[in-house]
TORPADREN-141328 format. One line per 5 residues: their letters; for each residue x, y, z of C-alpha. Coordinates in steps of 0.05 Angstrom, whole numbers, always signed. Layout:
TORPADREN-141328
A = X Y Z; ...
END
This chain:
TORPADREN-141328
MLSEA = +2207 -179 +6361; +2278 -166 +6385; +2307 -203 +6443; +2338 -161 +6498; +2408 -181 +6475
KMIQK = +2392 -162 +6403; +2362 -96 +6426; +2424 -79 +6466; +2468 -97 +6406; +2427 -52 +6362
LEEYG = +2431 +6 +6411; +2507 -3 +6413; +2507 +0 +6337; +2467 +65 +6341; +2522 +91 +6387
VRFRA = +2575 +76 +6333; +2531 +109 +6280; +2521 +168 +6328; +2596 +178 +6336; +2606 +173 +6260
AVDRK = +2551 +226 +6249; +2585 +271 +6300; +2652 +262 +6265; +2617 +281 +6198; +2583 +340 +6234
DWGVA = +2517 +311 +6211; +2481 +340 +6271; +2409 +322 +6252; +2426 +248 +6242; +2466 +246 +6307
HNLYN = +2408 +279 +6344; +2357 +229 +6317; +2402 +169 +6333; +2412 +192 +6405; +2338 +206 +6415
IAHEV = +2317 +138 +6388; +2369 +102 +6430; +2350 +140 +6493; +2275 +130 +6483; +2282 +55 +6469
AVFAE = +2329 +44 +6529; +2281 +80 +6576; +2218 +48 +6547; +2248 -22 +6550; +2270 -9 +6623
LDDTV = +2339 -36 +6609; +2384 -55 +6668; +2427 +0 +6700; +2491 -33 +6676; +2467 -28 +6604
LKKLF = +2444 +44 +6614; +2513 +61 +6643; +2547 +28 +6584; +2505 +68 +6535; +2500 +136 +6570
GDWDS = +2555 +138 +6623; +2561 +128 +6697; +2516 +180 +6730; +2526 +147 +6799; +2598 +171 +6799
DDGTD = +2576 +243 +6808; +2595 +268 +6878; +2535 +314 +6883; +2574 +379 +6875; +2568 +427 +6817
TKTAL = +2636 +406 +6791; +2610 +355 +6740; +2650 +297 +6769; +2607 +242 +6737; +2647 +197 +6690
DNGIF = +2631 +211 +6617; +2646 +140 +6596; +2585 +118 +6557; +2579 +102 +6484; +2537 +165 +6477
TRAEV = +2583 +213 +6515; +2549 +272 +6549; +2600 +319 +6518; +2582 +296 +6447; +2507 +297 +6462
AEVNL = +2514 +368 +6489; +2551 +388 +6426; +2498 +356 +6381; +2443 +392 +6419; +2479 +458 +6414
QCCIK = +2494 +451 +6340; +2429 +418 +6319; +2376 +450 +6362; +2404 +518 +6380; +2450 +540 +6324
RNMAY = +2416 +508 +6265; +2343 +506 +6287; +2337 +432 +6274; +2296 +413 +6335; +2234 +372 +6324
EDMEC = +2187 +432 +6319; +2233 +468 +6270; +2240 +407 +6224; +2166 +393 +6222; +2148 +465 +6207
HRLGK = +2199 +467 +6151; +2170 +403 +6121; +2100 +435 +6122; +2126 +501 +6094; +2104 +540 +6155
PVMYY = +2141 +586 +6202; +2169 +553 +6264; +2118 +547 +6320; +2131 +523 +6391; +2085 +496 +6445
GDVDY = +2093 +560 +6485; +2071 +605 +6428; +2004 +640 +6436; +1981 +619 +6366; +2003 +546 +6373
CARCR = +1944 +498 +6367; +1931 +424 +6373; +1912 +419 +6300; +1981 +442 +6280; +2012 +390 +6326
DKKRA = +1970 +335 +6295; +1989 +358 +6224; +2062 +357 +6245; +2055 +285 +6270; +2020 +264 +6206
ARRWS = +2076 +296 +6164; +2130 +258 +6201; +2155 +198 +6162; +2215 +167 +6198; +2254 +111 +6168
DSMLG = +2320 +79 +6186; +2349 +105 +6120; +2346 +175 +6149; +2395 +156 +6203; +2456 +151 +6158
END
């Protein structure tokens, strides 16, 4: 089991790999790296200082719609937004899309009338993540 210090170090390494994937325009890898880092950080309930270092200083937002929060995290909000745009919207590489492609089926979403729990379970069974997929 990882110590907290080792986990933080690993999340910072994921940030470096994320930035390299963005530079290569490898949107799927960047998207997966960000999602894993975000889920681990939230699940582990890391301290606010660590979260700010990873994802930026949200407390600096002045509450207006002018986006005044500092974008100073390892995973910058600008890069994350670009990855989401490129990966999920322009290239249909969101989770649902990728799983349907692996199963050889048309893309189905939770909101679709014909979406069923059995399809969701098959998608989960088809998923085989490994660290080698993250570049």
